[in-house]
C-alpha positions as CSV (number, residue, x, y, z in Angstrom):
1,X,-10.5,-3.1,11.0
2,X,-7.9,-1.6,8.7
3,X,-8.1,-1.6,4.9
4,X,-5.9,-1.0,1.9
5,X,-8.0,0.3,-1.0
6,X,-7.7,1.1,-4.7
7,X,-9.8,3.7,-6.5
8,X,-10.0,4.3,-10.2
9,X,-9.8,7.9,-11.1
10,X,-11.7,9.6,-13.9
11,X,-8.6,9.4,-16.1
12,X,-8.3,5.7,-15.6
13,X,-5.4,5.9,-13.2
14,X,-5.3,4.1,-9.9
15,X,-4.8,5.6,-6.4
16,X,-3.9,3.3,-3.5
17,X,-4.5,4.2,0.1
18,X,-5.1,3.1,3.6
19,X,-8.3,3.7,5.6
20,X,-10.4,2.5,8.4
21,X,-13.5,2.9,6.3
22,X,-12.8,2.8,2.5
23,X,-16.2,3.9,1.4
24,X,-16.1,7.0,3.6
25,X,-12.6,7.7,2.4
26,X,-13.9,7.6,-1.2
27,X,-16.5,10.2,-0.3
28,X,-13.7,12.4,1.0
29,X,-11.7,12.0,-2.2
30,X,-14.8,12.9,-4.2
31,X,-15.4,16.0,-2.1
32,X,-12.0,17.3,-3.2
33,X,-10.6,17.1,0.3
34,X,-8.8,13.8,-0.2
35,X,-5.3,13.3,-1.6
36,X,-4.0,16.0,-4.0
37,X,-3.6,13.3,-6.6
38,X,-7.3,12.5,-6.7
39,X,-8.6,16.0,-6.3
40,X,-8.0,16.8,-10.0
41,X,-9.1,13.4,-11.2
42,X,-12.6,13.2,-9.7
43,X,-14.8,11.4,-9.5
44,X,-13.1,8.3,-8.2
45,X,-14.6,4.9,-7.8
46,X,-13.7,2.2,-5.2
47,X,-12.6,-0.8,-7.2
48,X,-10.8,-2.9,-4.6
49,X,-10.4,-3.1,-0.8
50,X,-8.5,-5.6,1.3
51,X,-8.9,-6.1,5.0
52,X,-5.7,-6.2,7.1
53,X,-5.2,-7.4,10.6
54,X,-3.4,-4.3,11.8
55,X,-2.6,-0.7,10.8
56,X,1.0,-1.7,10.4
57,X,0.1,-4.5,8.0
58,X,-2.2,-2.2,6.0
59,X,0.5,0.4,5.6
60,X,3.1,-2.2,4.6
61,X,0.6,-3.7,2.1
62,X,-0.2,-0.2,0.7
63,X,3.5,0.4,0.1
64,X,3.8,-3.0,-1.5
65,X,0.9,-2.5,-3.9
66,X,2.2,1.0,-4.9
67,X,5.4,-0.7,-6.1
68,X,3.6,-3.0,-8.4
69,X,3.4,-2.3,-12.2
70,X,0.0,-1.2,-13.5
71,X,-0.7,-4.6,-15.2
72,X,-0.4,-6.4,-11.9
73,X,-2.7,-3.9,-10.2
74,X,-5.2,-4.4,-12.9
75,X,-5.1,-8.1,-12.3
76,X,-5.7,-7.6,-8.6
77,X,-8.6,-5.3,-9.2
78,X,-10.1,-7.8,-11.7
79,X,-9.8,-10.7,-9.3
80,X,-11.1,-8.7,-6.4
81,X,-14.2,-7.5,-8.4
82,X,-15.0,-11.1,-9.3
83,X,-15.1,-12.0,-5.6
84,X,-16.7,-8.9,-4.1
85,X,-15.3,-5.7,-2.7
86,X,-13.2,-7.2,0.1
87,X,-12.7,-10.8,-0.7
88,X,-9.0,-11.2,-1.7
89,X,-7.0,-12.4,1.3
90,X,-4.2,-10.2,2.7
91,X,-0.9,-10.9,1.0
92,X,-2.5,-12.3,-2.2
93,X,-0.2,-11.8,-5.1
94,X,-1.8,-12.0,-8.6
95,X,1.7,-12.0,-10.1
96,X,1.9,-15.6,-8.9
97,X,-1.0,-16.6,-11.1
98,X,-1.2,-16.9,-14.9
99,X,-3.5,-14.3,-16.4
């Protein structure tokens, strides 16, 4: 299984990434050995993950989410947390809903 995940950093910013195991990846981020972006913004907390059918799809989705404005990412995180850690279907676009 492949996942796209979003973590919220200590400063409130979001980091979006791809992983086979998002929870393990968060542990790596919090150890300081993850992405350079998160190393200075620890601790990070997993706020969203989305299952994808393939690595290719996960990487495309990661790129798509990174292009979204912050407000749209916040909506996705909010909707995802209402449904559990990995509930929002791949390809879901909160920009299509009214907030």
